[in-house]
C-alpha positions in Angstrom: 5.7 -23.0 6.2 2.0 -21.6 7.6 1.1 -18.7 5.7 1.1 -15.4 7.6 -1.7 -14.0 8.9 -3.3 -10.8 7.6 -2.4 -8.1 9.7 -5.4 -5.7 11.0 -4.2 -3.2 8.8 -4.4 -5.4 5.8 -7.7 -6.2 6.8 -8.7 -2.7 7.1 -7.5 -2.3 3.2 -9.1 -5.3 2.0 -12.3 -4.4 3.6 -12.1 -1.1 2.2 -11.2 -2.3 -1.3 -14.6 -4.8 -1.1 -16.9 -2.2 0.2 -15.7 0.0 -2.9 -16.3 -2.8 -5.1 -13.1 -3.4 -6.2 -11.5 -6.6 -7.4 -7.9 -6.9 -6.1 -5.1 -9.2 -6.0 -2.7 -9.4 -2.6 0.6 -10.1 -1.9 -0.4 -12.9 0.4 1.7 -16.0 -0.3 3.3 -14.2 -3.2 5.2 -11.2 -4.3 3.7 -8.6 -6.4 5.7 -6.1 -8.8 7.3 -3.3 -7.3 6.9 -4.9 -3.7 3.2 -3.6 -3.8 0.7 -5.1 -1.3 -2.4 -4.9 -3.2 -3.0 -4.4 -7.1 -6.2 -2.9 -8.0 -6.1 -4.1 -12.0 -9.2 -2.5 -13.2 -7.9 1.4 -11.7 -4.1 0.4 -12.7 -3.3 1.0 -8.7 -1.2 -0.3 -6.2 -1.2 0.2 -2.7 1.3 -0.6 -0.1 0.6 -0.9 3.7 3.2 -0.4 5.9 3.9 -0.8 9.5 5.3 2.0 11.8 7.9 -0.3 12.8 9.2 -2.2 10.1 8.6 0.5 7.4 10.2 3.0 9.8 7.3 5.6 10.0 8.3 9.1 9.7 5.7 9.8 12.4 7.7 7.8 15.1 9.5 4.5 13.7 12.6 3.2 14.8 15.9 4.4 13.6 17.2 1.0 12.9 15.2 -2.0 11.7 16.8 -5.5 11.5 20.6 -4.0 11.3 19.3 -2.3 8.4 18.9 2.0 8.9 15.5 3.5 8.5 16.8 5.7 5.9 17.6 2.4 3.5 14.1 1.2 4.3 12.9 4.7 3.5 14.7 4.6 0.0 13.7 0.8 -0.9 10.2 2.1 -0.1 10.2 5.3 -2.5 12.1 3.6 -4.9 9.4 0.8 -5.4 7.0 3.4 -5.4 8.8 5.5 -7.9 9.0 2.5 -10.2 5.4 2.1 -10.2 4.5 5.4 -11.1 6.9 5.6 -13.9 5.4 2.2 -15.3 2.0 4.2 -15.3 0.4 2.8 -11.9 -1.2 5.1 -9.4 0.1 4.6 -5.9 -1.0 4.4 -2.3 1.2 4.3 0.8 -1.0 3.8 3.9 0.6 3.9 7.5 -0.7 1.6 9.8 -1.5 4.7 12.2 -3.3 6.2 9.6 -7.3 6.0 9.5 -6.8 3.0 6.6 -10.6 2.8 5.6 -11.0 6.5 5.0 -7.5 6.6 3.3 -8.2 3.9 0.7 -11.8 4.9 0.0 -10.9 8.4 -0.5 -7.7 7.3 -2.6 -10.0 4.6 -4.7 -12.5 7.7 -5.2 -9.8 10.2 -6.6 -8.6 7.3 -8.9 -12.0 6.5 -10.0 -13.0 10.0 -10.9 -9.5 10.8 -12.2 -10.0 8.0 -15.2 -14.1 9.4 -16.0 -12.9 13.0 -15.8 -15.2 14.0 -13.2 -14.9 15.3 -9.6 
């Protein structure tokens, strides 16, 4: 089976992470812990890139995805993020309808500032 192509939102996240100087691990071809799409180990941070259709975006996603209710999908995603936070990870969920580069760059800046105690 051929590897899945990276989506435009995933490419935007990767670009923002590279421009921020982050070394990251992606879920391409493997499953990362807590179902994250990206892990930035140096910042102990996880990022999920959620498509509005498949993850039932609250800004206009469907009510059912492949026979699963939108609420079930949202609950699974919420549980994954909560488990990651409980394990000490900083987390970001970014929707494909968001300005991805801005959201990721802001998150990275906030995590770095918190880790150094600066604002």
